C-alpha positions in Angstrom: -16.8 -14.6 -26.1 -15.4 -11.1 -26.6 -13.7 -10.6 -29.9 -10.0 -10.0 -29.5 -8.5 -6.8 -30.9 -6.2 -7.4 -33.9 -2.9 -5.6 -33.4 -0.5 -5.0 -36.2 3.0 -4.9 -34.5 5.3 -3.1 -36.9 9.1 -3.3 -36.3 12.4 -3.1 -38.2 12.9 -0.3 -40.8 15.8 1.2 -42.5 17.4 3.2 -39.7 20.5 2.6 -37.7 18.3 1.4 -34.8 17.0 -1.6 -36.8 18.0 -4.4 -34.4 16.9 -2.4 -31.4 13.5 -2.1 -33.0 13.3 -5.9 -33.5 14.3 -6.6 -29.9 11.6 -4.1 -28.7 9.1 -5.8 -31.0 9.9 -9.2 -29.6 9.6 -8.0 -26.0 6.2 -6.4 -26.7 5.0 -9.6 -28.5 5.9 -11.8 -25.6 4.5 -9.5 -23.0 1.2 -8.4 -24.6 -2.0 -9.7 -23.1 -2.9 -12.6 -25.4 -6.4 -12.8 -23.8 -7.2 -9.4 -25.2 -5.1 -9.1 -28.3 -4.2 -11.2 -31.4 -0.8 -9.9 -32.5 0.3 -9.9 -36.2 4.0 -9.1 -36.5 4.9 -7.0 -39.5 8.6 -6.8 -40.3 10.0 -4.0 -42.4 13.4 -5.1 -43.6 16.4 -2.9 -43.9 15.5 -2.6 -47.6 12.1 -1.3 -46.9 10.2 -4.5 -47.7 7.1 -5.5 -45.8 7.7 -9.2 -45.0 4.8 -11.7 -44.5 3.7 -12.9 -41.1 5.7 -16.2 -41.3 9.0 -14.3 -42.1 8.1 -11.7 -39.5 7.9 -14.4 -36.7 11.3 -15.7 -37.8 13.1 -12.4 -37.4 11.5 -11.9 -33.9 13.3 -15.0 -32.8 16.6 -14.1 -34.6 17.2 -10.4 -35.3 20.0 -11.4 -37.8 17.5 -13.3 -39.9 17.3 -12.2 -43.6 14.5 -12.6 -46.1 15.2 -15.7 -48.2 13.9 -14.3 -51.5 16.0 -11.1 -52.0 14.5 -10.6 -55.5 11.1 -9.8 -53.8 12.6 -7.0 -51.8 11.6 -3.7 -53.5 10.5 -0.8 -51.4 8.0 0.5 -48.9 5.2 0.7 -51.4 5.2 -3.1 -51.8 2.4 -4.1 -49.4 1.4 -7.3 -51.2 2.7 -9.5 -48.4 0.1 -8.0 -46.0 -2.8 -9.1 -48.1 -3.3 -12.3 -46.1 -3.5 -10.6 -42.7 -6.9 -10.2 -41.1 -8.4 -6.8 -40.7 -6.1 -4.9 -38.4 -7.9 -2.9 -35.6 -4.9 -0.9 -34.5 -1.2 -0.6 -35.4 1.6 -0.6 -32.8 4.7 0.8 -34.5 8.0 0.2 -32.7 10.1 1.3 -35.6 12.8 3.5 -34.1 14.6 6.3 -36.0 13.8 7.2 -39.6 10.3 6.3 -40.9 8.9 5.2 -37.6 9.5 8.3 -35.6 9.5 11.1 -38.2 5.8 10.9 -39.2 6.3 8.6 -42.2 4.5 5.5 -40.9 2.0 7.7 -39.0 1.0 9.2 -42.4 0.4 5.7 -43.8 -1.9 4.9 -40.8 -3.8 8.1 -41.5 -4.3 7.1 -45.1 -5.5 3.7 -44.0 -7.9 5.4 -41.5 -6.6 3.2 -38.7 -5.8 4.0 -35.0 -2.2 3.6 -33.9 0.0 3.7 -30.8 2.2 6.8 -30.3 2.5 10.3 -31.7 0.5 11.7 -34.5 2.2 13.1 -37.6 3.0 16.6 -36.4 4.5 15.6 -33.0 6.5 12.8 -34.6 8.1 15.1 -37.0 8.7 17.9 -34.5 10.3 15.6 -31.8 12.4 13.9 -34.4 14.1 17.2 -35.1 16.2 18.2 -32.1 16.3 21.8 -33.0 12.6 22.2 -33.3 12.2 20.5 -30.0 14.6 23.0 -28.4 12.7 26.0 -29.9 9.4 24.8 -28.6 10.8 23.9 -25.2 12.2 27.4 -24.9 8.7 28.7 -25.7 7.3 27.2 -22.5 10.3 28.2 -20.4 12.1 24.9 -20.2 15.9 25.4 -20.3 17.9 23.7 -23.1 21.6 23.5 -23.9 22.9 26.4 -26.0 23.5 25.3 -29.6 24.2 26.3 -33.2 22.8 24.5 -36.3 25.0 23.7 -39.3 23.2 23.0 -42.6 24.9 20.8 -45.3 25.5 23.8 -47.6 27.4 25.5 -44.8 29.3 22.3 -44.1 30.3 22.1 -47.8 31.7 25.7 -47.6 35.0 25.1 -45.9 35.5 28.8 -45.1 32.3 29.0 -43.1 32.8 30.2 -39.5 30.5 27.5 -38.2 33.2 25.0 -39.2 35.8 26.9 -37.2 36.2 25.2 -33.8 37.7 28.2 -32.1 34.9 30.5 -33.3 32.2 28.1 -32.2 34.0 27.5 -28.9 33.7 31.2 -28.1 30.0 30.8 -27.9 29.6 27.2 -26.6 32.8 26.5 -24.8 35.6 24.1 -25.8 33.7 21.0 -24.5 30.8 20.3 -27.0 28.5 17.6 -28.5 28.0 17.3 -32.2 24.9 15.4 -33.3 22.6 14.9 -36.3 19.4 17.0 -35.8 17.2 14.2 -37.1 18.3 10.9 -35.6 17.4 9.0 -32.4 19.3 7.3 -29.6 22.7 8.9 -29.8 23.4 7.7 -33.3 26.1 9.8 -35.0 26.7 11.7 -31.8 30.3 12.7 -30.7 31.7 14.4 -27.7 34.5 16.8 -28.7 37.1 18.9 -26.8 39.4 20.0 -29.6 39.5 21.1 -33.3 40.5 17.7 -34.7 37.7 15.9 -32.8 35.3 18.6 -33.9 36.1 18.1 -37.6 35.7 14.3 -37.4 32.5 14.7 -35.4 31.0 17.0 -38.1 32.0 14.4 -40.8 30.3 11.6 -38.8 27.1 13.5 -38.1 26.6 14.6 -41.7 26.5 10.9 -42.7 23.1 10.8 -41.1 21.4 14.2 -41.7 21.5 17.5 -43.7 21.4 19.5 -40.4 23.7 19.0 -37.5 23.6 20.6 -34.1 26.6 21.6 -32.1 25.7 22.0 -28.4 27.5 23.1 -25.3 28.2 20.3 -22.8 25.9 20.5 -19.8 27.6 19.0 -16.7 25.7 17.0 -14.3 23.5 13.9 -13.8 21.4 12.4 -16.6 17.8 11.9 -15.5 14.8 10.6 -17.5 11.1 10.5 -17.0 8.3 8.7 -18.9 4.9 10.1 -20.1 1.8 8.2 -21.0 -1.5 9.6 -22.3 -3.2 12.2 -24.5 -4.7 15.5 -23.2 -4.1 14.6 -19.5 -0.9 12.6 -19.5 0.5 10.6 -16.6 4.1 11.5 -15.8 6.2 8.8 -14.1 8.8 9.2 -11.4 12.3 10.1 -12.4 15.1 7.7 -13.2 18.8 8.5 -12.9 21.6 7.2 -15.2 25.1 6.5 -14.0 27.8 5.7 -16.5 30.6 3.5 -15.2 32.8 4.4 -18.1 32.7 6.9 -20.9 31.7 10.5 -20.7 28.1 10.1 -21.8 25.1 7.9 -22.3 26.1 6.4 -25.7 24.1 4.2 -28.1 25.9 1.2 -26.8 25.2 2.1 -23.2 21.5 2.5 -24.0 21.0 -0.8 -25.8 23.8 -3.3 -25.4 23.2 -6.2 -22.9 26.7 -5.5 -21.4 25.9 -1.9 -20.9 28.1 -0.2 -18.3 25.3 2.3 -17.4 23.3 1.9 -14.2 19.6 2.9 -14.1 18.5 4.0 -10.7 14.7 4.2 -10.2 13.7 6.3 -8.4 16.5 8.8 -8.8 18.4 9.8 -5.7 17.7 13.5 -6.0 15.7 16.0 -3.8 11.9 15.9 -4.1 11.7 19.4 -5.3 14.0 18.6 -8.2 12.0 15.5 -9.0 8.9 17.6 -9.3 10.7 20.1 -11.5 11.9 17.4 -13.9 8.3 16.0 -14.0 6.8 19.4 -14.6 9.3 20.3 -17.4 8.6 16.9 -19.0 4.8 17.6 -19.0 5.3 21.1 -20.5 7.5 19.7 -23.3 5.2 16.8 -24.0 2.3 19.1 -24.4 4.0 21.9 -26.3 5.3 19.4 -28.9 1.7 18.0 -29.1 2.9 14.5 -28.1 0.3 11.8 -27.5 0.5 8.2 -26.5 4.0 8.1 -25.1 7.4 9.7 -24.8 10.5 9.6 -22.7 11.9 13.0 -21.7 15.6 13.2 -21.0 17.3 16.0 -19.0 20.5 16.9 -17.3 20.5 17.9 -13.7 23.4 20.4 -13.2 25.3 20.7 -9.9 23.5 24.0 -9.1 20.1 22.3 -9.5 19.1 23.5 -12.9 17.1 21.0 -15.1 18.1 21.2 -18.8 16.2 19.4 -21.5 18.4 17.1 -23.7 16.0 15.0 -25.7 12.4 14.0 -26.4 12.2 10.3 -27.5 8.7 9.9 -28.8 9.1 6.2 -29.5 11.4 4.9 -26.7 12.9 1.5 -26.7 11.2 -1.5 -25.1 14.3 -3.7 -24.6 15.2 -5.4 -21.3 17.1 -2.4 -20.1 14.9 0.4 -21.5 14.0 3.1 -19.1 10.4 3.8 -20.3 8.8 0.5 -19.2 11.0 0.4 -16.1 9.8 3.8 -14.9 6.1 2.8 -15.3 6.7 -0.5 -13.6 8.0 1.4 -10.6 4.9 3.6 -10.8 2.7 0.5 -10.5 2.0 -0.2 -14.2 3.6 -3.6 -15.1 4.9 -4.1 -18.6 1.8 -6.1 -19.9 -0.6 -3.5 -18.5 1.5 -0.7 -20.0 1.2 -2.2 -23.4 -2.6 -2.5 -23.0 -2.9 1.1 -21.8 -0.8 2.3 -24.8 -3.2 0.6 -27.2 -6.2 2.0 -25.3 -4.8 5.5 -25.5 -4.2 5.2 -29.3 -7.8 4.0 -29.7 -9.1 6.9 -27.6 -7.4 9.5 -29.7 -8.7 7.9 -32.9 -12.3 7.8 -31.6 -12.1 11.4 -30.4 -11.0 12.6 -33.8 -13.7 10.6 -35.5 -16.2 12.3 -33.3 -14.9 15.7 -34.3 -15.2 14.8 -38.0 -18.8 13.5 -37.6 -19.9 16.7 -35.9 -19.4 18.5 -39.3 -21.0 15.8 -41.5 
């Protein structure tokens, strides 16, 4: 009998996307091929505590569940509860936002010398920072929305021109988005059209980060594509998002079960535009040195221009998430997609081991 691969499924964390992470973890746990993999859920609480396997199973069933021994909750360095786990062959992090997408957990896996699913440290950090993503996208000729960056020291200087709505509007137009540079999934993002909204939006965004981006609003249709693989990635078809209410694809529309957004796969757009979206996605994936997986989001303007809006290097796996739906349409069902993601993570690890051994 073939020995099953032991998978450490890590979810939770201390970000604003905590519950989404748990729901994604539950979906992956239920869908994973149990003939190939033994799955060991590892829950990181909001307080940064690694819970034991028994507690981790409980929160998978109920995302509101809390650790019963709060005095045991300390910080991320407390790994004692993992001592009873078998040897983990590969980690599958589905921790959205801070810690899981910024290179933090990836650094831990490196220290443990273990393979893992998803981006390596550099790509995780780069794609978590929206400004760095924009700069690299421009490097390979992919259009991005015009923006300015506001640092916290500038925000604290109330006389700074970057805080003056009219001055900023001269460059970006009166219709703008304000967002934390290092946050995922529309957290802390505001759509503004006047000075009062702009001030409130800056106040909100600076709750989450020390750098905030102010972007021009790009009109058009939101489209997304999914990427899978390492050096020779597979790019899915393109999905289209239609919002029944609200001006943009908000956090609630992405994740709530009663979302008013409609996902159309494949998108109802001309074939040449589909290929442009896919080509841009591949360029951005490679220039940011992504590996494993990513969802690339863009706006399709009325005149046919494709403008990058976001790279999500650890996309959601909820029941309405675009990433697994896009690959399902491409002929890779959910369970097979999970298997392939694990295989891709192992392939990258094995390749890097080979490089190291060449110099032994």
